[in-house]
N, C-alpha and C positions, 0 to 999 in steps of 0.2 A: 177802307176795305173791310168787307164783312168776312168773318171767319172765326175759328176758335183760337184767337190770340190769347196768350197768357194775360190774366187780369192784372198781375202786379207789374210794376215798372222794372226794367232790367237794371243791373248794376251800372254805375256811371262809366266804368272802364276807361278812364281818362288816359291811361298809359297807351291804349291802343291807337290814340290819335297820332302818336309818334310813328307807329307801324304803318298807318295809312299814308302819312306824309312821306315816309321812306319808300313805301311801295310805289307812290306816284312818281318819285324821282327814278326809281329802278326801271319802271315801265318806259320812261323816255330814253333810258340808256339802251334798250334793245335795238331800236332802229338806228340809234347813233353808232353803235358798234358795227352794225351791218354796213352803214354808209362809210365808216372809217376803213373797213376792209376793201370796199370798192375804190375808195380814194387812193389807198396804197397801191392797188393794181394800176390805176391810171397814172399815179405819180412815178411808179417804176417804169412804165412805158415811155414817159416823157424823157427820163434820163437826163442827158446833157444836151438837149435840143438847143441849137444856136439861136433860133429866132422864135418869136411868138407864134408865127404861122406854122413852123415846123412842130412846135409843142402842141398846138391845137390839133394838127393832123394826126399826130401819134396818139393823143388822148382820145380822139374820135374813133380811131381804129380799135383801141383797147376797151371802149365803152361796152360793147356786148358782153365781153368776158367779165367785166367789172359788175355789170347788172346781174348776171347769173350768179356770180360768187356772193354778192351782197344779199340777193334773194335767198340763197341757200342758207347763209349764216343766220339771217333773220328768222327764217322758218325753223331752223334747229333751235334757236333761242326761245322761240314761242313754244315749240313742242316741249322742250325741257321744262320751261317754267310752268306750263299748264299741267303737265303730268305731275309735277311736284305739288302744285297747288290743289290737285284733286285727291291727294292722300287724306283719308279720314273723313271724307264728306259722306254724311248719312242724313236721311230724312229726319226732319224735326224743326223745332223752333229754337233759335239762338239769339242772344243779344247781338245787335248790329256791331257793337264794339266788342268783338271777341275774335278768337282765332278763326272760327268758321266764317264769321262775317267778313273778315279780312280776306280769307282765301277765295270766297265766291266773288267778292267785289273785284279783286285782282284778276280773277279768271275772266270775268266778263269784259273788263276794261282792256286787257291784253288782246282778247279775241276780237273785240270791236275794232281795235287798231289794225289787227291783221287783215280784217275784211277789206280795209282800204289799201294797205301797202302790198298785200298779196292778192289783190283783186283778180288777176288773171287765172288763178287756180280755182276760183269759185265758179259754180255753174259749168263745170267741166268734168271730164272723166276722172280727173285727179281728186275732185272734192270728196267722194266717199272714202278714198284712201287717206286723205288728209284728216277727215273726221275720226277715222279709226285710230290713226296715230295719236290723235289728241286724247283718246281714251273712250270715245263713244262706241256703242255697239251698233254697227251698221251692216245691214244685210246686202245681198247681191242686187244689182240692178237699181240701186237708189239714185235718184237725181236730186241734187241739192244746190241751191244758189247761195246767197250771202246770209246764211243762217247764223244766228247768235245763240249760243247754248252753253250749258255747263256739261262738258263731255262725260264726266264720271257719272252723271245722273240721267243720261240720254240713251234711249234705244230707238233705232229706226229700222223697221222691218223691211224685208225685201220688196223692191219695186215701188217704194214710197216716193213721193215727190214733195220737196220743200221749196217754195218759191222765194222771191227776193225778200230780204229783211225779216224773215220769220224768227220767232223766239221760242226756244224749247228748254224746259226745265229751269228757266231763269228765276231768280229769287224774287220774293214778295216782301214788302215792308209794312209794318203796322205797329204803332205804339212803342217804337224803339226796338222792336223784335224783327227778326228776319226768318222767313220760312222757306225751306228748300225741300225738294222731294223729287223722286224719279218721274219722268214723263216718257211717253211712248207714242211713236207714229206707226200706225198699223200697216199691214201688208196692202200695197196698192192704194194707200190713203193719200190725200192731197191736202197740204197746208198752204193756203193762199198768201199772197203778198202781205207782209206785215201781220200775218196771223200768229196767234199765240197758243202754245200748249204749255200751260203752267204746271207747277208742282202737283203731282198726283193725277194729272189729266192724261187721257189717251184719245188720240184721234183714231176712231175705229177702223177696222179692216174695210177697204173699199169706201171709206167715208171721206167727207170733204168739210173742211173749215175754210170759209171764204175770206176774201180780202178784208183786212182790218178787223178780223173777228177773233173771238176767244173760244177755246175748246170747252164744251160743257163738262160737268162732273161725271155724267153718265150719258153714253150715246150708244145706240144700237148699230150693229154692223150695217154698212151701206148707207147710213144716214148722213145728211148734209146740214150744215149750220151756218148761220149768218148773224153778224152783229156782236155787240158787246154791251150787255149780256147777250149770249147767243140764243137765237130762236131757230126752230126747225125750218129748213128750206127745201122746197120741192126742186128736184133737179132731174133732167133727162140725160141719161148716160149716152154719150156719143159712140156710135159703132166705129171701131178703129181697126186699122190694119196692124196686127201684132208685130209684123216684121218692121214696121216703121215707128212703133211706139215702145213696146216692152221687150221684144225679142229680135233685135236687129242681127242681120248676118254679119260675118266677119268683115266683109267688104265695106259696109257702112261704118263699122267701128274704126277701121283703118283710116277712112277718109275724114271722119270726125277728129281723130287724133292728130292728123296732119294739119287740119284747119286750126285746131286749138294750140298747136305749137306756135302759130303766128301771133297768139295773144301776148307773147313776150315783146313784140315789136312796139306797141305803144309805150311800154316801160323804157325801152331803149330810146325812143323818140323824146320822151319827156326828160331823160337824162341828157340827151344831146342838146336840148333847148337850154337846160341849166348850164351846160358847158359853154354854149354860145353866149349866155349872159356873162359868165366869168371872163371869157375871152374879150368880149366887147368892153367890159369895165376895165380890164387890164390894159387894153389898147388905148382907151381914153386916158387912163392914168399916165401912161408913158408919153402920151402926146400933149395933153393939156393940163396935167397935174391933178392932184388928189381933190382939191376943192371943187373944180369944175366937174370932175367925175361924180362926186357926191351929188352935185346939183342936177346932173343929167341922168342919174341912175334911175329915176322914175320913168323917164322916156324909154330907157333900155328895157325896163320891165313891161311897159305898155307894148313895146314892139314884140317882146317874147310872147305876151298874151295873144297878140294878133296872129303871130305865127302858129301858136297852138290851136287857135280857133280855125284857121285856114287849113291846117293839116288834118284836123278832125273832120271838117266838112269834105275835104277831098277824099278821105278814107271812106266816109259814108257813101258817097256817090260811086266810088270805085268798087266797093264791096257789095252793096245791096241795091244801088240805084233808087228809083222811085218805088215806094211801097204802096201797095193797093189794099183795099178791104177784101181780104181773102183768108185762107187758112193753110197752115203747113204742119205736117207731123214733126215730132221731136227729131227723128232721125232723117233730116233733110238738109240740103246745102244751105238754104236760106237761113235756117236757125243758126247754123255755125258761123256763117258770114255776118249775120246780125250781131252775134256775140262778140266777134272781133271788132266790129264797128263800135259797139257799146264800150268795149275796153278803151278805145281811143277817147270816147267822151269822158270816161271816169278817170283815166290815167294821164291824159294829155290836156283836154279842154278844161276839166274841172279845176285842177290845182292852179293852172296858169291863167285862166280866163273866167270860166263860167261861175265859179263860186264867188269871185270878186265882183263880177258884173251884174249880180242879181239885182233886179229892180231898176236897171239902167236901160236907156235906148240901145246901148251896144249889145246887150243880151238879145233884145228883140230882133235886131239886125242879123245876128248870128243864127238865131232860130229860123229866120226866114231862109238863110242859106242852106239849112238842113231840109227845107221843104215845107215848114209850117206856114200857115197863113196868119200873120199877126197884123191887126189893124192899127190905125192911128190912135195915139194916146193910151195905149195898153200899158198897164202896170203888171209886169210879170217878174215874180221874185223866185222862180224855180226854173231849173234847166231839165227837170224830169219830164220830158216829152218823149217817151221811148221810141215811137215811130212818128216823127214830126210831120211827115207828109199827111197824116190822117187827122191833124189838129187844126182847128180853125178858131181863132180868138178874135172877135170882131172889135170895132172901134170902142175905146173907152172901157173895155172889160178889165177885170182885176183877177189875177191869179196870185195868191199870197204865198209866203214862204213855206217850204216843206210840202207843198202840194204835189200830187202825181196825177198828170193827165194821162190816164192809162188807156192805151189804144189796143191792148191785147189781153186775152185771158188764155191760160194754159191748161184748162181742165182736160182730163183724160189724155194728157200728153199730146194734145193738138193745140197749136197756137192759132187762135181765132182773132183776126184783126178787123177792126171797124172804126168808123170815124167818131170824133168827139167835137162838139161845137159849143162855144160860149158866145152868145149873141151880144150885141152892143149893150154896154153898161152892166153886164152880168158880173157877179162876184163869186169866187170860190174861196172859202175861208181857209185860214192857216192849217196846214197839216191835214187837209182833206184829200179825198181820192174820188175821181170821177171815172166810171168804167166805160167800155166801148159802147158805141151806138147811143150814148146819152147826150142830151142837150140841156143847157141852161138858157132859158129864153131871155129876151130883152129886159134888162133892169131887175132880174131875179137875183136873190142872194142865197147862198148856201153857207151856213155857219162853220166855225172851226171844228176840226177833228170829225168831220162828217163823211159819209159814204153815199155817193150818188150811184144807184144800181145800174146795171147794164140795161140799156134801152129806155131808161126813164127820161121823161121830159118835165123839167121844172117850169111851171107856168110863168109867163111874163109878170114882173112886178111883185111876185110872191117871195116869202121869206121862209127858209127851211133849215133844219139842223138835225143832227143825230146820226146814229149808225145802226140801221140805214136811216135815211132822212125821213122826217115827218114835219108837219107844220111847226114853226118855231113859236112856242107858247108865250115865252117872255120875249117880246120884241126888243131889238136893240134900240139904243137911244136915238139913232138918226132917223127912225121911221116915224 
C-alpha cells in the first residue's frame, strides 16, 4: 500500500501477542454469555417436566423470550466493549503490536461478529441509533446496512446512505504499522455495496462511491466515483418523490417499524430448529442409545438443514412472491417485506444449510426454489443472489465463492431491479460482483475481485478482470 508509512520498522512488541490471544478468547465469550442467558430462561421454563414432549413444548413457548433476552445481553456486551475500546483512539501511525493496534483490531472483530448475530437490527430504523450508541456521529435520516466501522472515528452526515458491507474509517496496514484516522460520509451521500471510506477520506455531499469502490483523497461535492483506485463516474441523478425517499410521512414510518419488528421471527425460527435438533438427539439417545445417536446425528443435521431451506423458501414466496425487473422507492412495502425475507436467508438458511451446501447440487436445487434459473452442471459456490427470480445461470457456468450476483442498485434511495445472465460455460471469478442488466456471454471469463458494470455485456470466449473490468492482460494458464 502506498502512503507515508514510517521508514523504520516498529518495535517487536512480542508481549502484545498475549493481548491479541486473550482478546480473541474474550470475543468468543460475548455470544457465549448471551446464549447462556437464553439457555437459563429455557431451562427454567422446562422445570420439572415429566416427559420429553412436555419439556420440548415448554421450551418452544419460552424461545421468543429467550431470543429477545439473549439478543439484548449480547448487544449490551458489544456496546460496552466497543465504547471502552474506543477510548484514546486518535489519528496517526501506530505499531500493529501496540495498545492502539489491539484496540482497533478488537473493535473491528467484535463489530464484524455483531453484523452476523444482530443482523435483524441492520438496514433498519434501529441502525442509526445502534451506530450512535457505539460512538459514531450519525445525523438524522441516515440509512445504513451492514456497515463495518471504527465508531470513534466515524461521522455520518444527515440523509446519507450506506449499503451492504461498507467499510468506514477502518484501519490500514503497511510494514508492521497501522494507520487510522477519521472518515466522513457527507450529507445525502451514497456509499455502495462493499464500498470503502478509509482513514482521512470523505464521501462528498451528494456524492457517490459505487460498488466495490474506494473513496478518493479529494472529491468535489456531487461527484461520483467507481473502482479501486477510484475514477470519476458520470451519473444521472434520478428524480425522486421526497415523501418516498428522504422525508416520509409518519404513516410510512409506522408501517415500516411494524414490518421490521417481524425481523425477529427468523431468529426465533433458527433457535427453534436448534431446539428440534436437541430434542431429536435426546429422543434417539433414550430410544436406541448413545452410540447409534452419534452415528445418526449427521442425518439429524441434514434434516435440520432441509427444514431451514424449506422455511426460507416459503417465507420468500409468502412475503414477496415473484420479483420482476422494476423499481421501488425506499419507503415502500416491497422493500420492507424483502428485508424480512432476506433475514430468513441470513439467519435461517445460511447457518443451517446455505453456507455448508456451497458448491453442491443441493444449493442449486434450493436456489431454483427461490426462483433462480440454474442450468445443468452449474458450479455455484455462493448463495448471494439477492433477488433470485432475476438470475439466470446457464448450463456449465461457474459462480465462485464470495461472488454477489447483484440484481438491484439503490442509488438515490430507489431500488432499481434488473436481470443478470451468465451464459453456458461462463465464469465469474472469486469475490467478484456483477451488477443488474449485465450479461457474461458463452464461455467468457471474469477474473477474481472484479466488477462487471451495470448493463455491460462480456463477449463470448473473452477473458476480463479488474474493477471495473478490462481485458485480462496476463491470461490465465488454462487459455
